[in-house]
Structures are given as C-alpha cells and as structure tokens.
TORKOL-4160 file (C-alpha; in steps of 0.2 Angstrom, whole numbers, padded with zeros to 4 digits, m for minus):
392
<pt num="1" X="m0372" Y="m0727" Z="0171"/>
<pt num="2" X="m0354" Y="m0729" Z="0173"/>
<pt num="3" X="m0343" Y="m0738" Z="0160"/>
<pt num="4" X="m0341" Y="m0752" Z="0172"/>
<pt num="5" X="m0360" Y="m0753" Z="0175"/>
<pt num="6" X="m0363" Y="m0753" Z="0157"/>
<pt num="7" X="m0351" Y="m0768" Z="0155"/>
<pt num="8" X="m0360" Y="m0777" Z="0168"/>
<pt num="9" X="m0377" Y="m0774" Z="0160"/>
<pt num="10" X="m0369" Y="m0781" Z="0144"/>
<pt num="11" X="m0363" Y="m0796" Z="0153"/>
<pt num="12" X="m0381" Y="m0799" Z="0160"/>
<pt num="13" X="m0389" Y="m0797" Z="0143"/>
<pt num="14" X="m0376" Y="m0809" Z="0134"/>
<pt num="15" X="m0380" Y="m0822" Z="0148"/>
<pt num="16" X="m0399" Y="m0821" Z="0143"/>
<pt num="17" X="m0394" Y="m0823" Z="0125"/>
<pt num="18" X="m0383" Y="m0838" Z="0128"/>
<pt num="19" X="m0397" Y="m0846" Z="0138"/>
<pt num="20" X="m0410" Y="m0842" Z="0125"/>
<pt num="21" X="m0399" Y="m0849" Z="0111"/>
<pt num="22" X="m0397" Y="m0865" Z="0121"/>
<pt num="23" X="m0416" Y="m0867" Z="0125"/>
<pt num="24" X="m0424" Y="m0860" Z="0110"/>
<pt num="25" X="m0429" Y="m0843" Z="0118"/>
<pt num="26" X="m0431" Y="m0826" Z="0111"/>
<pt num="27" X="m0419" Y="m0817" Z="0099"/>
<pt num="28" X="m0405" Y="m0805" Z="0106"/>
<pt num="29" X="m0414" Y="m0789" Z="0100"/>
<pt num="30" X="m0430" Y="m0794" Z="0109"/>
<pt num="31" X="m0420" Y="m0799" Z="0125"/>
<pt num="32" X="m0411" Y="m0782" Z="0124"/>
<pt num="33" X="m0428" Y="m0772" Z="0123"/>
<pt num="34" X="m0435" Y="m0782" Z="0137"/>
<pt num="35" X="m0420" Y="m0778" Z="0148"/>
<pt num="36" X="m0421" Y="m0760" Z="0146"/>
<pt num="37" X="m0440" Y="m0759" Z="0147"/>
<pt num="38" X="m0438" Y="m0763" Z="0166"/>
<pt num="39" X="m0423" Y="m0751" Z="0168"/>
<pt num="40" X="m0430" Y="m0734" Z="0164"/>
<pt num="41" X="m0415" Y="m0726" Z="0172"/>
<pt num="42" X="m0404" Y="m0730" Z="0157"/>
<pt num="43" X="m0402" Y="m0716" Z="0145"/>
<pt num="44" X="m0401" Y="m0717" Z="0126"/>
<pt num="45" X="m0382" Y="m0716" Z="0127"/>
<pt num="46" X="m0382" Y="m0730" Z="0140"/>
<pt num="47" X="m0393" Y="m0741" Z="0130"/>
<pt num="48" X="m0383" Y="m0739" Z="0114"/>
<pt num="49" X="m0366" Y="m0742" Z="0123"/>
<pt num="50" X="m0373" Y="m0758" Z="0132"/>
<pt num="51" X="m0380" Y="m0764" Z="0116"/>
<pt num="52" X="m0364" Y="m0762" Z="0106"/>
<pt num="53" X="m0354" Y="m0771" Z="0120"/>
<pt num="54" X="m0366" Y="m0785" Z="0120"/>
<pt num="55" X="m0366" Y="m0787" Z="0101"/>
<pt num="56" X="m0347" Y="m0786" Z="0100"/>
<pt num="57" X="m0345" Y="m0800" Z="0112"/>
<pt num="58" X="m0358" Y="m0811" Z="0103"/>
<pt num="59" X="m0350" Y="m0808" Z="0086"/>
<pt num="60" X="m0333" Y="m0812" Z="0093"/>
<pt num="61" X="m0338" Y="m0829" Z="0100"/>
<pt num="62" X="m0340" Y="m0842" Z="0086"/>
<pt num="63" X="m0345" Y="m0856" Z="0098"/>
<pt num="64" X="m0359" Y="m0853" Z="0110"/>
<pt num="65" X="m0350" Y="m0847" Z="0126"/>
<pt num="66" X="m0352" Y="m0854" Z="0143"/>
<pt num="67" X="m0358" Y="m0837" Z="0150"/>
<pt num="68" X="m0360" Y="m0819" Z="0146"/>
<pt num="69" X="m0345" Y="m0816" Z="0157"/>
<pt num="70" X="m0334" Y="m0828" Z="0147"/>
<pt num="71" X="m0339" Y="m0820" Z="0131"/>
<pt num="72" X="m0335" Y="m0802" Z="0138"/>
<pt num="73" X="m0318" Y="m0808" Z="0145"/>
<pt num="74" X="m0314" Y="m0814" Z="0127"/>
<pt num="75" X="m0318" Y="m0797" Z="0120"/>
<pt num="76" X="m0308" Y="m0789" Z="0134"/>
<pt num="77" X="m0293" Y="m0799" Z="0127"/>
<pt num="78" X="m0294" Y="m0789" Z="0111"/>
<pt num="79" X="m0299" Y="m0772" Z="0119"/>
<pt num="80" X="m0288" Y="m0767" Z="0134"/>
<pt num="81" X="m0300" Y="m0753" Z="0139"/>
<pt num="82" X="m0313" Y="m0766" Z="0143"/>
<pt num="83" X="m0302" Y="m0777" Z="0153"/>
<pt num="84" X="m0298" Y="m0762" Z="0164"/>
<pt num="85" X="m0317" Y="m0761" Z="0169"/>
<pt num="86" X="m0317" Y="m0778" Z="0178"/>
<pt num="87" X="m0312" Y="m0770" Z="0194"/>
<pt num="88" X="m0325" Y="m0776" Z="0206"/>
<pt num="89" X="m0331" Y="m0759" Z="0211"/>
<pt num="90" X="m0350" Y="m0755" Z="0214"/>
<pt num="91" X="m0361" Y="m0762" Z="0199"/>
<pt num="92" X="m0345" Y="m0767" Z="0190"/>
<pt num="93" X="m0339" Y="m0785" Z="0185"/>
<pt num="94" X="m0327" Y="m0793" Z="0197"/>
<pt num="95" X="m0309" Y="m0794" Z="0192"/>
<pt num="96" X="m0304" Y="m0807" Z="0179"/>
<pt num="97" X="m0297" Y="m0823" Z="0187"/>
<pt num="98" X="m0293" Y="m0840" Z="0181"/>
<pt num="99" X="m0309" Y="m0844" Z="0173"/>
<pt num="100" X="m0317" Y="m0848" Z="0156"/>
<pt num="101" X="m0314" Y="m0837" Z="0141"/>
<pt num="102" X="m0324" Y="m0838" Z="0125"/>
<pt num="103" X="m0312" Y="m0840" Z="0110"/>
<pt num="104" X="m0314" Y="m0830" Z="0095"/>
<pt num="105" X="m0321" Y="m0838" Z="0079"/>
<pt num="106" X="m0334" Y="m0836" Z="0065"/>
<pt num="107" X="m0346" Y="m0850" Z="0069"/>
<pt num="108" X="m0346" Y="m0867" Z="0078"/>
<pt num="109" X="m0333" Y="m0878" Z="0070"/>
<pt num="110" X="m0345" Y="m0889" Z="0060"/>
<pt num="111" X="m0353" Y="m0873" Z="0052"/>
<pt num="112" X="m0336" Y="m0865" Z="0048"/>
<pt num="113" X="m0331" Y="m0880" Z="0039"/>
<pt num="114" X="m0346" Y="m0880" Z="0028"/>
<pt num="115" X="m0345" Y="m0862" Z="0024"/>
<pt num="116" X="m0327" Y="m0862" Z="0021"/>
<pt num="117" X="m0330" Y="m0876" Z="0008"/>
<pt num="118" X="m0343" Y="m0866" Z="m0001"/>
<pt num="119" X="m0338" Y="m0848" Z="0001"/>
<pt num="120" X="m0319" Y="m0848" Z="0005"/>
<pt num="121" X="m0311" Y="m0842" Z="0021"/>
<pt num="122" X="m0309" Y="m0825" Z="0015"/>
<pt num="123" X="m0328" Y="m0821" Z="0014"/>
<pt num="124" X="m0332" Y="m0828" Z="0032"/>
<pt num="125" X="m0327" Y="m0812" Z="0042"/>
<pt num="126" X="m0340" Y="m0802" Z="0032"/>
<pt num="127" X="m0354" Y="m0813" Z="0038"/>
<pt num="128" X="m0353" Y="m0805" Z="0055"/>
<pt num="129" X="m0350" Y="m0786" Z="0050"/>
<pt num="130" X="m0363" Y="m0774" Z="0055"/>
<pt num="131" X="m0377" Y="m0774" Z="0043"/>
<pt num="132" X="m0383" Y="m0758" Z="0033"/>
<pt num="133" X="m0400" Y="m0751" Z="0034"/>
<pt num="134" X="m0410" Y="m0752" Z="0018"/>
<pt num="135" X="m0426" Y="m0745" Z="0013"/>
<pt num="136" X="m0438" Y="m0751" Z="m0001"/>
<pt num="137" X="m0448" Y="m0738" Z="m0010"/>
<pt num="138" X="m0467" Y="m0743" Z="m0011"/>
<pt num="139" X="m0471" Y="m0741" Z="m0030"/>
<pt num="140" X="m0489" Y="m0740" Z="m0026"/>
<pt num="141" X="m0486" Y="m0723" Z="m0019"/>
<pt num="142" X="m0470" Y="m0716" Z="m0026"/>
<pt num="143" X="m0454" Y="m0718" Z="m0035"/>
<pt num="144" X="m0436" Y="m0718" Z="m0028"/>
<pt num="145" X="m0432" Y="m0701" Z="m0037"/>
<pt num="146" X="m0447" Y="m0693" Z="m0029"/>
<pt num="147" X="m0443" Y="m0699" Z="m0012"/>
<pt num="148" X="m0424" Y="m0696" Z="m0011"/>
<pt num="149" X="m0425" Y="m0677" Z="m0009"/>
<pt num="150" X="m0435" Y="m0679" Z="0007"/>
<pt num="151" X="m0422" Y="m0692" Z="0014"/>
<pt num="152" X="m0406" Y="m0681" Z="0013"/>
<pt num="153" X="m0395" Y="m0695" Z="0021"/>
<pt num="154" X="m0401" Y="m0708" Z="0009"/>
<pt num="155" X="m0391" Y="m0715" Z="m0006"/>
<pt num="156" X="m0398" Y="m0725" Z="m0020"/>
<pt num="157" X="m0395" Y="m0744" Z="m0019"/>
<pt num="158" X="m0383" Y="m0752" Z="m0032"/>
<pt num="159" X="m0393" Y="m0767" Z="m0035"/>
<pt num="160" X="m0412" Y="m0764" Z="m0033"/>
<pt num="161" X="m0420" Y="m0749" Z="m0042"/>
<pt num="162" X="m0431" Y="m0747" Z="m0027"/>
<pt num="163" X="m0417" Y="m0747" Z="m0014"/>
<pt num="164" X="m0411" Y="m0733" Z="m0003"/>
<pt num="165" X="m0397" Y="m0735" Z="0010"/>
<pt num="166" X="m0397" Y="m0725" Z="0026"/>
<pt num="167" X="m0384" Y="m0723" Z="0039"/>
<pt num="168" X="m0385" Y="m0736" Z="0053"/>
<pt num="169" X="m0396" Y="m0730" Z="0067"/>
<pt num="170" X="m0408" Y="m0719" Z="0057"/>
<pt num="171" X="m0425" Y="m0718" Z="0065"/>
<pt num="172" X="m0435" Y="m0724" Z="0050"/>
<pt num="173" X="m0452" Y="m0726" Z="0059"/>
<pt num="174" X="m0451" Y="m0707" Z="0063"/>
<pt num="175" X="m0449" Y="m0702" Z="0045"/>
<pt num="176" X="m0465" Y="m0694" Z="0037"/>
<pt num="177" X="m0462" Y="m0706" Z="0022"/>
<pt num="178" X="m0463" Y="m0721" Z="0033"/>
<pt num="179" X="m0479" Y="m0715" Z="0041"/>
<pt num="180" X="m0487" Y="m0712" Z="0024"/>
<pt num="181" X="m0482" Y="m0729" Z="0018"/>
<pt num="182" X="m0470" Y="m0723" Z="0005"/>
<pt num="183" X="m0456" Y="m0734" Z="0012"/>
<pt num="184" X="m0452" Y="m0750" Z="0021"/>
<pt num="185" X="m0437" Y="m0757" Z="0029"/>
<pt num="186" X="m0430" Y="m0771" Z="0018"/>
<pt num="187" X="m0412" Y="m0777" Z="0014"/>
<pt num="188" X="m0408" Y="m0774" Z="m0004"/>
<pt num="189" X="m0404" Y="m0792" Z="m0007"/>
<pt num="190" X="m0422" Y="m0797" Z="m0001"/>
<pt num="191" X="m0429" Y="m0784" Z="m0013"/>
<pt num="192" X="m0420" Y="m0794" Z="m0027"/>
<pt num="193" X="m0430" Y="m0809" Z="m0022"/>
<pt num="194" X="m0446" Y="m0800" Z="m0026"/>
<pt num="195" X="m0439" Y="m0793" Z="m0042"/>
<pt num="196" X="m0434" Y="m0811" Z="m0048"/>
<pt num="197" X="m0453" Y="m0815" Z="m0048"/>
<pt num="198" X="m0455" Y="m0802" Z="m0062"/>
<pt num="199" X="m0473" Y="m0799" Z="m0056"/>
<pt num="200" X="m0483" Y="m0788" Z="m0067"/>
<pt num="201" X="m0501" Y="m0780" Z="m0066"/>
<pt num="202" X="m0514" Y="m0792" Z="m0069"/>
<pt num="203" X="m0505" Y="m0808" Z="m0064"/>
<pt num="204" X="m0509" Y="m0821" Z="m0051"/>
<pt num="205" X="m0495" Y="m0822" Z="m0038"/>
<pt num="206" X="m0493" Y="m0833" Z="m0023"/>
<pt num="207" X="m0481" Y="m0829" Z="m0009"/>
<pt num="208" X="m0481" Y="m0846" Z="0000"/>
<pt num="209" X="m0470" Y="m0842" Z="0015"/>
<pt num="210" X="m0476" Y="m0824" Z="0017"/>
<pt num="211" X="m0472" Y="m0822" Z="0036"/>
<pt num="212" X="m0475" Y="m0803" Z="0040"/>
<pt num="213" X="m0476" Y="m0799" Z="0022"/>
<pt num="214" X="m0461" Y="m0790" Z="0017"/>
<pt num="215" X="m0459" Y="m0798" Z="0000"/>
<pt num="216" X="m0478" Y="m0798" Z="m0002"/>
<pt num="217" X="m0478" Y="m0779" Z="m0001"/>
<pt num="218" X="m0464" Y="m0778" Z="m0014"/>
<pt num="219" X="m0474" Y="m0789" Z="m0026"/>
<pt num="220" X="m0489" Y="m0778" Z="m0023"/>
<pt num="221" X="m0479" Y="m0763" Z="m0028"/>
<pt num="222" X="m0473" Y="m0772" Z="m0044"/>
<pt num="223" X="m0491" Y="m0777" Z="m0048"/>
<pt num="224" X="m0497" Y="m0759" Z="m0046"/>
<pt num="225" X="m0512" Y="m0766" Z="m0036"/>
<pt num="226" X="m0519" Y="m0775" Z="m0050"/>
<pt num="227" X="m0521" Y="m0794" Z="m0051"/>
<pt num="228" X="m0522" Y="m0807" Z="m0038"/>
<pt num="229" X="m0509" Y="m0808" Z="m0024"/>
<pt num="230" X="m0511" Y="m0822" Z="m0011"/>
<pt num="231" X="m0500" Y="m0822" Z="0005"/>
<pt num="232" X="m0499" Y="m0838" Z="0014"/>
<pt num="233" X="m0491" Y="m0844" Z="0030"/>
<pt num="234" X="m0493" Y="m0857" Z="0044"/>
<pt num="235" X="m0489" Y="m0845" Z="0057"/>
<pt num="236" X="m0505" Y="m0835" Z="0062"/>
<pt num="237" X="m0495" Y="m0822" Z="0073"/>
<pt num="238" X="m0483" Y="m0818" Z="0059"/>
<pt num="239" X="m0496" Y="m0817" Z="0045"/>
<pt num="240" X="m0507" Y="m0806" Z="0056"/>
<pt num="241" X="m0494" Y="m0792" Z="0055"/>
<pt num="242" X="m0496" Y="m0791" Z="0036"/>
<pt num="243" X="m0513" Y="m0782" Z="0037"/>
<pt num="244" X="m0508" Y="m0766" Z="0045"/>
<pt num="245" X="m0493" Y="m0765" Z="0034"/>
<pt num="246" X="m0503" Y="m0768" Z="0019"/>
<pt num="247" X="m0516" Y="m0754" Z="0024"/>
<pt num="248" X="m0502" Y="m0742" Z="0027"/>
<pt num="249" X="m0494" Y="m0746" Z="0010"/>
<pt num="250" X="m0511" Y="m0745" Z="0001"/>
<pt num="251" X="m0510" Y="m0763" Z="m0005"/>
<pt num="252" X="m0528" Y="m0767" Z="m0001"/>
<pt num="253" X="m0529" Y="m0781" Z="m0014"/>
<pt num="254" X="m0519" Y="m0793" Z="m0005"/>
<pt num="255" X="m0527" Y="m0809" Z="0001"/>
<pt num="256" X="m0521" Y="m0819" Z="0015"/>
<pt num="257" X="m0522" Y="m0838" Z="0019"/>
<pt num="258" X="m0517" Y="m0846" Z="0035"/>
<pt num="259" X="m0511" Y="m0864" Z="0031"/>
<pt num="260" X="m0512" Y="m0879" Z="0041"/>
<pt num="261" X="m0495" Y="m0888" Z="0042"/>
<pt num="262" X="m0496" Y="m0904" Z="0033"/>
<pt num="263" X="m0512" Y="m0900" Z="0024"/>
<pt num="264" X="m0506" Y="m0886" Z="0013"/>
<pt num="265" X="m0510" Y="m0894" Z="m0004"/>
<pt num="266" X="m0528" Y="m0896" Z="0000"/>
<pt num="267" X="m0530" Y="m0878" Z="0006"/>
<pt num="268" X="m0522" Y="m0872" Z="m0010"/>
<pt num="269" X="m0531" Y="m0884" Z="m0022"/>
<pt num="270" X="m0541" Y="m0870" Z="m0030"/>
<pt num="271" X="m0525" Y="m0862" Z="m0036"/>
<pt num="272" X="m0517" Y="m0878" Z="m0044"/>
<pt num="273" X="m0510" Y="m0874" Z="m0061"/>
<pt num="274" X="m0516" Y="m0856" Z="m0060"/>
<pt num="275" X="m0502" Y="m0845" Z="m0054"/>
<pt num="276" X="m0491" Y="m0835" Z="m0065"/>
<pt num="277" X="m0478" Y="m0834" Z="m0051"/>
<pt num="278" X="m0476" Y="m0843" Z="m0035"/>
<pt num="279" X="m0463" Y="m0837" Z="m0022"/>
<pt num="280" X="m0455" Y="m0849" Z="m0009"/>
<pt num="281" X="m0445" Y="m0839" Z="0003"/>
<pt num="282" X="m0442" Y="m0855" Z="0013"/>
<pt num="283" X="m0439" Y="m0857" Z="0031"/>
<pt num="284" X="m0420" Y="m0859" Z="0033"/>
<pt num="285" X="m0405" Y="m0858" Z="0044"/>
<pt num="286" X="m0402" Y="m0840" Z="0042"/>
<pt num="287" X="m0384" Y="m0841" Z="0039"/>
<pt num="288" X="m0385" Y="m0826" Z="0028"/>
<pt num="289" X="m0392" Y="m0815" Z="0041"/>
<pt num="290" X="m0379" Y="m0817" Z="0055"/>
<pt num="291" X="m0374" Y="m0798" Z="0053"/>
<pt num="292" X="m0392" Y="m0795" Z="0060"/>
<pt num="293" X="m0394" Y="m0810" Z="0071"/>
<pt num="294" X="m0376" Y="m0816" Z="0076"/>
<pt num="295" X="m0382" Y="m0827" Z="0090"/>
<pt num="296" X="m0392" Y="m0837" Z="0077"/>
<pt num="297" X="m0376" Y="m0847" Z="0073"/>
<pt num="298" X="m0377" Y="m0854" Z="0091"/>
<pt num="299" X="m0394" Y="m0860" Z="0089"/>
<pt num="300" X="m0391" Y="m0871" Z="0073"/>
<pt num="301" X="m0387" Y="m0889" Z="0075"/>
<pt num="302" X="m0385" Y="m0903" Z="0062"/>
<pt num="303" X="m0402" Y="m0910" Z="0067"/>
<pt num="304" X="m0411" Y="m0894" Z="0065"/>
<pt num="305" X="m0403" Y="m0891" Z="0048"/>
<pt num="306" X="m0409" Y="m0908" Z="0042"/>
<pt num="307" X="m0427" Y="m0903" Z="0048"/>
<pt num="308" X="m0426" Y="m0887" Z="0039"/>
<pt num="309" X="m0420" Y="m0895" Z="0023"/>
<pt num="310" X="m0435" Y="m0907" Z="0024"/>
<pt num="311" X="m0447" Y="m0893" Z="0026"/>
<pt num="312" X="m0440" Y="m0884" Z="0011"/>
<pt num="313" X="m0442" Y="m0899" Z="0000"/>
<pt num="314" X="m0460" Y="m0901" Z="0007"/>
<pt num="315" X="m0464" Y="m0883" Z="0002"/>
<pt num="316" X="m0457" Y="m0886" Z="m0015"/>
<pt num="317" X="m0468" Y="m0901" Z="m0017"/>
<pt num="318" X="m0484" Y="m0892" Z="m0014"/>
<pt num="319" X="m0479" Y="m0875" Z="m0021"/>
<pt num="320" X="m0473" Y="m0881" Z="m0038"/>
<pt num="321" X="m0490" Y="m0888" Z="m0044"/>
<pt num="322" X="m0498" Y="m0871" Z="m0042"/>
<pt num="323" X="m0488" Y="m0864" Z="m0056"/>
<pt num="324" X="m0496" Y="m0864" Z="m0073"/>
<pt num="325" X="m0486" Y="m0869" Z="m0089"/>
<pt num="326" X="m0475" Y="m0854" Z="m0094"/>
<pt num="327" X="m0475" Y="m0848" Z="m0076"/>
<pt num="328" X="m0461" Y="m0847" Z="m0064"/>
<pt num="329" X="m0456" Y="m0854" Z="m0047"/>
<pt num="330" X="m0445" Y="m0843" Z="m0037"/>
<pt num="331" X="m0435" Y="m0851" Z="m0023"/>
<pt num="332" X="m0425" Y="m0842" Z="m0010"/>
<pt num="333" X="m0416" Y="m0844" Z="0006"/>
<pt num="334" X="m0407" Y="m0832" Z="0017"/>
<pt num="335" X="m0394" Y="m0846" Z="0019"/>
<pt num="336" X="m0377" Y="m0849" Z="0012"/>
<pt num="337" X="m0376" Y="m0868" Z="0015"/>
<pt num="338" X="m0376" Y="m0879" Z="0000"/>
<pt num="339" X="m0390" Y="m0891" Z="0006"/>
<pt num="340" X="m0402" Y="m0877" Z="0008"/>
<pt num="341" X="m0398" Y="m0868" Z="m0008"/>
<pt num="342" X="m0391" Y="m0876" Z="m0024"/>
<pt num="343" X="m0392" Y="m0893" Z="m0017"/>
<pt num="344" X="m0411" Y="m0892" Z="m0014"/>
<pt num="345" X="m0415" Y="m0885" Z="m0031"/>
<pt num="346" X="m0403" Y="m0898" Z="m0040"/>
<pt num="347" X="m0413" Y="m0912" Z="m0031"/>
<pt num="348" X="m0430" Y="m0904" Z="m0036"/>
<pt num="349" X="m0425" Y="m0903" Z="m0054"/>
<pt num="350" X="m0419" Y="m0921" Z="m0054"/>
<pt num="351" X="m0435" Y="m0927" Z="m0047"/>
<pt num="352" X="m0447" Y="m0915" Z="m0057"/>
<pt num="353" X="m0445" Y="m0915" Z="m0076"/>
<pt num="354" X="m0454" Y="m0900" Z="m0085"/>
<pt num="355" X="m0444" Y="m0887" Z="m0076"/>
<pt num="356" X="m0429" Y="m0877" Z="m0082"/>
<pt num="357" X="m0418" Y="m0864" Z="m0073"/>
<pt num="358" X="m0419" Y="m0846" Z="m0078"/>
<pt num="359" X="m0407" Y="m0833" Z="m0074"/>
<pt num="360" X="m0416" Y="m0816" Z="m0074"/>
<pt num="361" X="m0405" Y="m0808" Z="m0060"/>
<pt num="362" X="m0390" Y="m0797" Z="m0065"/>
<pt num="363" X="m0384" Y="m0797" Z="m0047"/>
<pt num="364" X="m0374" Y="m0809" Z="m0037"/>
<pt num="365" X="m0364" Y="m0824" Z="m0044"/>
<pt num="366" X="m0370" Y="m0839" Z="m0053"/>
<pt num="367" X="m0371" Y="m0853" Z="m0041"/>
<pt num="368" X="m0377" Y="m0870" Z="m0048"/>
<pt num="369" X="m0395" Y="m0868" Z="m0054"/>
<pt num="370" X="m0397" Y="m0851" Z="m0046"/>
<pt num="371" X="m0387" Y="m0836" Z="m0040"/>
<pt num="372" X="m0379" Y="m0832" Z="m0023"/>
<pt num="373" X="m0378" Y="m0815" Z="m0014"/>
<pt num="374" X="m0365" Y="m0813" Z="0000"/>
<pt num="375" X="m0361" Y="m0799" Z="0012"/>
<pt num="376" X="m0343" Y="m0798" Z="0006"/>
<pt num="377" X="m0347" Y="m0798" Z="m0013"/>
<pt num="378" X="m0363" Y="m0789" Z="m0014"/>
<pt num="379" X="m0365" Y="m0779" Z="0002"/>
<pt num="380" X="m0382" Y="m0788" Z="0006"/>
<pt num="381" X="m0387" Y="m0801" Z="0017"/>
<pt num="382" X="m0383" Y="m0819" Z="0011"/>
<pt num="383" X="m0395" Y="m0827" Z="m0001"/>
<pt num="384" X="m0397" Y="m0841" Z="m0013"/>
<pt num="385" X="m0410" Y="m0837" Z="m0027"/>
<pt num="386" X="m0416" Y="m0849" Z="m0040"/>
<pt num="387" X="m0429" Y="m0845" Z="m0054"/>
<pt num="388" X="m0437" Y="m0860" Z="m0062"/>
<pt num="389" X="m0448" Y="m0859" Z="m0077"/>
<pt num="390" X="m0462" Y="m0872" Z="m0080"/>
<pt num="391" X="m0461" Y="m0879" Z="m0097"/>
<pt num="392" X="m0476" Y="m0891" Z="m0097"/>
C-alpha cells in the first residue's frame, strides 16, 4: 500500500469507529481486525501503519467527530506530512477543502469538566497515552524470578510482585510461557485489585463480575488452588471464555455461575454470610482505560453514566451480604469519575452500618474511602479500589 492508500484506509476505519460509537457497535480493535480480515493484500507493515494512523486520529479528537475524514484532517493540522497525502491520486483521499475539521481535545466537554475537577488538568493528557503491555505470572505454576530469564525483554513491575512489563507489540500468545499457562496479559493496576482481596489458600472467594476471568485467575494463583473460588457473571458469552483460560492456567478448582440479572440474590443465597472475600469489579464507564479504548469516551453519555451508577449500587447491595463477619468486600472500577468510585462507596457506607474502610494497598493515592491509581501517577490504567471490612 502507498502512504496515501494507508491514509485512506485509516479514514475508512475511523468512519466505522465513529458510527459504532454512535450506534453502540463493536470496539475499535474489533473493527480494525474485521477490516483487514477482508483485505489480505495488506502486509504487516501496512496494517501497523494504518492502525497507528487510525488510533492517532481517534486519540486526538475529544468530541466524537462527524466523520473519519474530519478526524484525520484534524490530525493533519498537527502533522504536515499527513496533510501532503490528501492529493486525490489513486486510492488516496481527496484534497482538503472547506470542510469539517475535528478539534483536538481530551474528551467531550462534560467529561473533561468532571475529570479536571477530580484529577486536575495536568493529569488529563496521560489518559490518552499509549498503554504499556503487562503480564501477570501465574503463581500456580511459577514465580516471577523463575520466568524472567526466559523473557529477555521483560522488566519487573514496580507495584505488583507478579507483574512483568514488555515492550509494546510483543507477541505474547506466541511465547512458550503463555502456551504453558505461566503468564497472562493483565494491567499491573488490575493485578493490584486481586492483591487487595488478600485471598489465601483455603478461603471462600467470590468474584461477582468475573467477565472472562482475568481477576478470577489471579485469585486462583493467590489461593494456590486450595479453597473455593466462585466466578459469577450475567453475560454467558464472557463467562464462557474463562474455562479454557482456567484449564491452561491449571486453575481447575474454579466454579462458575451464570446469574440472571435482577435475581442475583436468590442465585447466591447459599453463599450468604459465608465468603471470606467478595470482589466486585463493577461495570463502569471505563474512563481509566482510554489508553486502550480511546473511542470509549465518545460512547459515554450522562444517561449511560447514571445507568452504570445504578448497576454498581445494585451489585453492592446483593454482594455485601455474602461476606462473613471479619471478611472483606473489595470494590473496584476502571473509572476515575467520582460518582462511580469514592462517591459510590461513601453512599454504601452511609447506608450500611457494620462496615469500615481498610487500606491494604501501598500503591496509588488515598482517595476518600479507597485508593486511586492513574496513568500519570502510577503508570497503570485508572482505577478506584476500596476494601471494606465487615465488622458484624
């Protein structure tokens, strides 16, 4: 592909991303994979160049642009070498005329205002940096010291004892350590959520919003395969992805439960008051993961944020009774918005006597009744994590 053809391909992809963000369609990485699946002529260098252009245009446009072309013209204002490719030649974009140009920004104005108030303007640019690639060592099979010599480009993480950081673009799934179940891809901040659970062998642990099971597998490693670990979710497709991952990891003691939305308490009645730890990695806006999914900020609306906040409160309501006296409830969101993090837990504590905040994490910064990790301060995705102890 010529440079101009690559640019046009990136414009086409951003068009699809804009439409998907408006209509609730697939994520950008999925759309990019689909695009190249039907264009086998594109080599690896072409795919990388197109992907980089598309993501650069997406990251630059804070508000959802009217089109992929408008987003790319905005990027061309910052990069003259791109502007020169709008020449109208074969397979290349038409010359730039008097037409819409996407302005640069961090996020839609209403979100920028919220994030500036809680983070400060100086931390906002890091929310859209390119994310690092972190691995988590599977304690069921190995230790970090044992694995590091076999991953020459890996460096130990600073925050999690199981973390290894790799250069961007490393082919993890081709590594023998991955095939053997010794490692999993997991952001270092996400690893700290599992660490906050303080799970130990012989415990009863419940992962209420397990999804595909990343944190469930981290809990399995901490428990050394001993005890009872129940992974729950309302999404059958996501939960089904846990089984093959657990088999590769050697975490054969994990139980799974598919929950029926609205009837979760009944489905979990047998666990009431019996869990040593309950993890609620709640559905959220994902404002802390924009480095990986920058188009997510175009999808969020005030109405959707309010629905998410209600869901989080609902999960806390049916998750908390599962914890036994002396046990802990760990609440986490990959969000940096107050109403999903500190505000959510402050409301829970006000309405539920018999709980007290704990502070077992040494990472991040104290924020209300929990701790907050941010890309600018910690080099991780953005998270709010609260650990609550049940006193009675």
